[in-house]
N, C-alpha and C positions, 0 to 999 in steps of 0.2 A: 372724453369728447363724444358728442352725439354723432349718429350716422350722417345727418345733414351737414354738420360741420366738417366731417371727414370728407364728404363728397366735394365740398367747396375747396378744401385744401388740396385734394388730389387734382381737381380740375384746374385750379390756378397753377399748380406745379407743372402740369402738362403744358399749359399755355406758355409759362415762362420758359420752359425748356425748348419749346418750338421756336419761340421768338429769339432767344439768345443763340440758337444754333442756325439761324437763318442767314448768316453772313455768306456772301458770295466770294469765293477765292479769286474770281476774275477781276475783282475790284482793284487788285494790285497792278493791273495792266496800265491803267492811266485814268486821268480825270475825265477825259472825253468819253471813254467807254462807260464810266460810272454815271455820267449825266444821261447817256443814251438808255441805260437800264433803270433810271430812277423811277419811272412810272411803273415798270414791271415789278420792282422791289416793293413799292408802296402797295400795289395790288396784292402781292404775295403776303405782306404783313397783315393787311386787312383780312385776307382769307384765313390766316393762322389765328388771328384774334377771334374771328367768327367761329372757327373750329373750337377754340378754347371755351367760348361762351356756350356753344352747343354741348360740349362735353360736360360742363358744370350743370347745365339744366338737365341733361340726360341722367347724370348721376343722382341729382336731387330727386327726380321723378322716380328713378329705380329705388332709391332709398325709401321714399315715402310709400311706394307700392309694396316693398318688402315689409315695412313696419305694419302696413294695413293688413296684409295677408297672413303674416307669420308671427309677429311680435305681440305679446300681451298688451291689453289696453290698461293704462294706468292714469287715472284722473285724481290728482291730489289737491284738494282745496284747503285754504287756510280759513281761519275763523271769520275773516272779513271779505272773503271772495264772493260769497253768494248769500242771498237772503235779506239784503237790505236795499233801500232805495237812496241813492246819492243824488241830491238836488241842490240847487243854488250854489253851484261851484264846489261843493264839498266832495272829498274823496269817499270811497266806500268805507275806509277805516274810520273816518270822522263820523259818517252816518251811523256806523255800528256802535261807536263809543257813545254817541248821543242817545241811541235807543237803549243801551245798557243802563245808562244813568237814569233815564226818565221812566222806564217801563215799570209798571206795577207787577209784582211777581205773584201775588195772591197767597193764600194759606196753603203752603206746600206740605206734601208728605215728607217723611224722612228722605234725606238726599242720597244715601248709599244703601241700597237694598242688599240682602244676603244672596250670594251666588258666585258663579264662575264668570270671570271677565278676561277678555283678551288683552294682553299687554304688548304683543309683538308677533309678527310673522316669523316662522321658523327660519326662513332663508335670510333674515336680516341679522342673524347672530351666528358668527363663525365660532369654531372651537378656539378657546383661549381668549375670547372677546367679551368685554363688559360694556353695558350701555346704561345710561341714566334715563329713567322713565318716570313721568308724572302720572300717577293713577290714584283715584280715590282720595285725593287731597294729600297724598304722601309722595315722597321721593324714594324710588326703589332702585337697587342695583340688580340688573338682569345680566347674568353671565352664563356662558357655556363652558363647563369644565373640560379638561383634557379627555375625560371619559365620554364626552359627547352629550352629557345630560345638561339640561337647562335648570338654573337655580335662580331664585329671587329672594333677596334680603333687603331689609331697610337700608337705605343708602348711607345713613350717617353713622360713623364710628362712635361707639359709646365712650371712647377715651376722651377725645377733645373735639369731636364733631366733624372730622374731615369726611368728604363725600367719597365713599368707596368706589363709585363708578367714574370718578374724575381722576384719572391717573392711577387707579388701583390695578394691580397685576393679578391675573388668574394663574394659580399654582395648583396643578392637579384638579381637585374638586373644591379648592378653597380660593378665597380672594384676599389679597394682601392690601392693607391700608397704605395709601401713598404717603401718609404723614409720619408715622412711627414704625410701620412694618408689622403691626398686629395682623394676625392671619385668622380668618373666620371660615368655618366649614359651611359649605353650601347646603348640606342635608339638614342641619339643625340650627345654624347660626352661631354655634359656640366658638369662642376664641380658642384656638389650639396652639398658638405660639405668640409670645411676646419676646422679641429678640434680646432685650436687655434685662429681662426679669427671670428669676430662678423658678418661679411658679406662676401658673395662670389661675386667677381666681375663678371659682366655680360659677359665679354670677356674671362673668364677662361674656356677653353674647349680644347679638342683634336679633331682631325679629325675623323669623324665617316664614315665608309665605307658602302655604300648600300650593304646589305647582303641578300642572300636567301639560303634556305636549301631544296634541292630537289634531288631525286634519291639517297638518302643516302650520299650526298656530300654537303659541305659548300662552297659557292661561293661568290665572291665579284665583284662589278661593278667598272670598271675603266673608266674614261673619262678625257682626258687632260684638258678640260675646265670645269670639275666638273658638266657636265650636268647629269640629272637624267637618269635612265635606259630607253633605247629606245626599248627594247624587253624583253620578259621573257624567262627563260630557260624552255624548254618543260618537262613536267612531264611524266615519263614512268609509265603508270598505272599498268602494270604487276609487277613492282618493289614495288609500293606503296601498292597494295593489296596482295602481297606475292606469286603471281603465279610464278614469277621469283625470285630466291634466289641468294645470293652472293656465288660465286664459286672461287674467287681469284682475284689477282691483280699483276701487274708488275709495277716497278718504275725505271725510267732512268733519268739521267741528261745529257743534250746534249749541247755541246759548239758550238752554232750556233745561227743565227738570227731566231726569232720565225716563220717568213714567210716561211723559208726553209722547215719546217716540213709539213704543210698542202699542200704546192705546189706539193707534190708528187701525189696528187689526179689528177692534170692536166698533169702530166708527164707520159703519157701512155707508152712510149717506154721503160722506165726504168724497167717496170715490166718484160718484156720478157727477158731482159738482166740480171738483178740483182736477180730476184725472181723465175726464171724458175728452177734452180737447186733445188733438193729435200732438205727439211729441215734437213735431216740426214747428209748432207754434211757440216753443221755448219754455223758459222757466219764470220769467217775469210775469207775475199774476195780473199786471195791468194790461197785458197784451195777449195772454193765452187764449182769450175768447175772440180773437180777431176773426172777422168774417172771411178773410182771405183763405183760411184753412178750415172753413166749416164743412167742406165736402169730406174731410177725414175725421173720424171719431173712434174712440175706444169705448167699448161697452163691457161692463163688468157684472158678474154674478158672484156674490161672496157669502160665505157662511163661516162663522167662528164658533168654536166650542172648546171648553177646557177638557183635558183628559182626566181619567179617574185614577185611583190608586192602582199600582204603586208609582204612577207617573203624574201625580197631581201637580207637580212643578212644570208640567208641559201643557201646551194648548196647540190647537190646529186651526188654521184658516184655509179653507178650500176656495180657490179663486179660479174662475173661468173668464178668460179674456177673448174678446172678439173684436175684429176691425171691420168697420164699414166704410166704403168708398162711394160717394154720391148715393148714399142710402142703401147700397148693395152690400150684403154680408159676404165676406170672403172666408169660407170655412177652412181653406188651406192655411190661413194665418191664425187660427184658433190655438191658444196656448192654455194648458192646464197647469196650475201651480198649487202645490201643497206647501204652505208655510208653517213649519212646526217650530214653535218657540220653546226653548229649553232654559228655564230659569229666567231671570230678569234681563239678561244681556246678550242672549244668543238666539238667532233665528236661522233655520235652514229652509231656504226656498227651493223646492225641488221642481225642476222643469221637466215636462214630458210632452214632446211634440210628435205628431204622427210620422213625419219623415226627417225632421231636423234634429232628432235624437234627444238625449237626456243629459241632465247636469244639475248642479246645485250652486246657488249663491248663498254664502254664509255671511249673514249680517251680524256684526259685533258692535254692541253699544257699551262703551266703557266710560264711567265718570272720570274726568280729569280733576274737576273741581265741583262744588255743589251744583252750579248751573252752567257747566261746560262739559259737553259729551263728545267723545271721540267715536265716530261711527265709520266703520269700514264695510264694504261689500266686496267679497272675494269670490270669483267664479271658477269652478272646476267643471270641465265638460268632456264629453266623449272624445277620446284622442283621434278617432277616425272621422270626426266631423270637422270641416274647415274652420279655422280660427275665426273667420269673419262672422260666423253665425253666433257663437257665444259672445263675441265682442259687441255685436249689435244688441243682443239681449241686455248686456251689462250697461251699454250706453243708454238704452231706453229706460232701464231701471234708474239710472243716474238722473236723467231728465225729470222723470216723475218724482223722484225723491227730493230733488232740489226745489220743486214746487212746495212740498211740505216744509222744507227748511225755511222758506220765507214766512210761512205761518208760525212755525215754532219759535223763530228768532224774535218775533214781535208780539206774541200772545201773552196773556195772563193766565195762570193756572186758577181754575175755579173749582174749589173743593166740593161745592154743592151746586152743580150746574142745573140750569133750567132745561129739562128734557121732555120730549114728547114720547109717546109709547113706541114709536118707531126707532127711538134711540136706546131701547132697553139693553142692547148688547154692550153699550158703553159702561153702564153701571155693573153689568155682569163681569166685564173685563176688569174693572177696578177691584171688585171683590176677589177675583182670582189673583190679581197681582199683589194684593195686600199680604199674602202669605209670606212674601219676601222681606217684610218688615218685622222687627222685634221691638220689644218695649224699649230697649236701649239703642235702637238704630239712631245714628246721628242725624240731627236736624240743623237746618240753617240757622245760625246765630246772628242776630242783628247787633251791630255795635255802633253807637253814636258818640261823637265827640261831645264832651260837656265842658262847661266853664264853671269851676268852683270858686265861690267868692267867700 
């Protein structure tokens, strides 16, 4: 039950109690006295009803105020919630389906690059719990052993195909198949027990995914040739030691190729066109340039560069944000952000403000299917800074991000774009990102129904 629902229930309960206990013992004296007091009782009942309504409204306001000031911000969007235009009486879901069917996707790069990808927030997986997750076109069983360690195995039992994550039981550091009780070890995926067999075959195993748990996130390593991890996910010490605390997250599903999303770092020109209008003008690109909000604007200065060995898998975008109101620059609202991308699917956006403190937004981009990306933004901020500050930063990031979502959901990937010299960073970014593809990296396969005569 949410805090708002609890407030309503408590308020109604108080009102019912007041009304049901409002009987007057003098009513037993006689009908005449009852008639004499009728108006007074009606007035008393109305006052109690007003008190009940006031209590409910007060509790609701207090609940909302508490959530605003102290609770993390969580914005969870589905694949059809944002980024499409619903017209002619269609729902957003109908509009999204029509775009997916008709959109030209272009000559795509491989759909699953090599690297670390987030599968789940750490706090979503308790000891002894198992969850079914769709990632990189696969179904995986993510479970936390009794030892507290997170493990990730292919979800389907090699015996007869039961899903280990649907009804499977966590036993120590193993997971037991719900169909026949075969037990698989989380460390290597090997079957360690078949209840009705004398011997377990050596080849009885499921795929075990290299896993790490850092910055309160569970991640897996993917490589098309099953090579071992080639770099580690950097640990943010301020998160580990509790200096920076969790203040919220956003979640989006984007219908696009994974490379489209980080490529924005190299597309400097789009910032001035797409993200200059104030966040108060919303996310629907048909209205973001409304003259109503022209007096507010965001100004950006951006520089993107890849890092050198031994961190060639990393790149950095240095971003300076300024806000102008009626043409006047407010230096107190300047924000400096260093966005460090680590591999194909992780970005650390470090905030540094003169008096509003420091923190980080971790952006995770994980392919669910070839053209469906799960993107989350999780913010950790100084514990001594009021929660309202990082929640505002996260909300502003969410608004700006959803403007990009409308572009990504409807665009075509162009492998050989028409660029001018000012777009040189885009090509530079594509060359840097290509290191995450190998010769055997999976590509989108087209399948068409045919009629054979």
